[in-house]
N, C-alpha and C positions, 0 to 999 in steps of 0.2 A: 312578715308584717307588711301591711300596705304602706305605701309611701307616706301617708299622713302620720304614720307612727302609732296609729291606734289598731288594736287587735280587732279583726273582723268578728262579728257575732256569728257563731255557728248556728245554722238552722237545723233544728231537730225534727226528723220526720217520724213516721209511725214505727219504722223498724228500730230506730234509735230508742224511742220511747219503750218499746217492748223489751229491748236489751237492758235498759236501765231498770225497768220494773222487775226483770228477772234476776238482776244482780244487786239490787239495793239492800238486801238483807245479807249480802256477802256471796262470794263465789262458792260453789259446791266443793266440799273437801273430797276430791277425787283426783286421780292421776292426771286427767285432762279436763280441767274445769270448763274451758271454753267450748270444748266438744260437747260436754254435757248441757251447757246452756243452749248451744245450737240444736241439739236433739230435742230439748224441751220446747223450743220455739219453731221447730221445723225449718231451720236455716242451715246453711253450710258453715262449718266451723271457721273457714277462712273469712267469710263475710262478718261473723261475729267479731273475730280478732281485728279485722280491718276497721270496722265501725268503732270498736272501743278505742283503738289507736287514734282514729280521726277525732273522736270526742275528747280524748286526752290532749292531743295536739292543739285542738281548738279551745281548750280551757273549760269545756263542759264537765269533764272529769279531771279533777286535780291530780289525783294519784291513785294507784292501786297498790295496796299493801296489806300486811298482816296486822291485826289489832289484837294483841294478846290480852288476856285477863290476868294481870300480874298477881292478883290475890289468889287465883286458882293455881298459879305456878309457885306459890309460897312466898311471894314478895309482898309483905304487909306494911313495910315502912317506906312508903313512896312519898318522895318530897320534891316539890318544885323548888330548885335552888335558883335564886335571882341574884344577879351580880351587877355591880356598877363598875364598868370597865370603860377605858377611853374609846370613843367612837371610832377613831382611826385604827384601832386594833381588834375591833369586834369580829370582823370576818375571819381573821387569823385564829383568834381564840375559839370562836364558834366552831370552826372546822376541827380543831384539835379536841375540844371537849365533846363534840358530837360523835367522835369516833371512839370514845371510851366505852368499854363493854357494859358498864353499869348505867349509861345514859341512853334513854330510849329516844329522846328528841331534844334538840337544842336549836334555839332561834332567837332573833332579835325582836324587841318590842320598843316602842317609844317610851321615853322617860316622862314622868309627870311631876316635875319639881314643884314645890319643895318636898312634898310628901312621899314621892315615889321616884328615887334616883336611878332605879335599876333598868338596864337595857339589854342584858343577856340572860336568857332563861334556859335552864337545863333540867330535865326531869330525871331524877336519880331514883333507882330502885334498889331496895335492900330487904333482907328477910327480917331485920330488926333495926331499931333506930341507931344502935351502936354502929352497925355496919354502914348505914346510910351516912351517919356523921363522919365516919372515916373516909367515905367516898367524897363527901363535900370537902373535907380537909385536903384530899388529893387534888381536887379542882383548884382550891385556894393556892396550893403549892405550884401548880402549873401557871396560874395567873401571877403569882409573886407580887411584886410591888404594883402591878396594874390592877390588882383587886382593891378597889376603893371602898368596898363594903358589900356585904351580902346577907341574905336571909334564906331560911328553908321553910317553905310552907307545906306542911304535911297533909296528905289526903285524909279526910275523915269519913268519906263514903265513896262508893263507886258510882260514877255517872255513866249512863248508857251512851256509848259512842255510836253515832250514826252519821251516814252521809246523806247524799241527795235522796229525797223521797218524792216520788210522783204518785198521784192518785189517778184513778180513771177519769 
């Protein structure tokens, strides 16, 4: 980071733009996806990987990861569990809960009292509500007395997950 403490703005050039446009619908599902992108763009694979790493380091790309369709995998009782835990323990509990095999993501959000006291969110996936409720109970056991309240908000429909979109 620069001395001012502010992150520099990454300047995107024509090659970056082409790489983003080629990957914005996802990486190809092949053994060497970056090589395939490079082939499509008539670039060297090392350049594609270097540019994507630079864009990720510069904050233009937040992360590269798999986005599974839980419904197609048989997980139909997906619920966002929301928890009221002490702020000074949230990092500790977030790390523990985020590593559970039935939690796909776990993060902190600000509270909005008095209506919304929750600050820890954990997406729980189960094949049925009974399974999901048992998993939420397991999280409650981990939190113990630090669980000052929670709810489970079940998914009612699938939302299309997309990242950065560039147009010509």
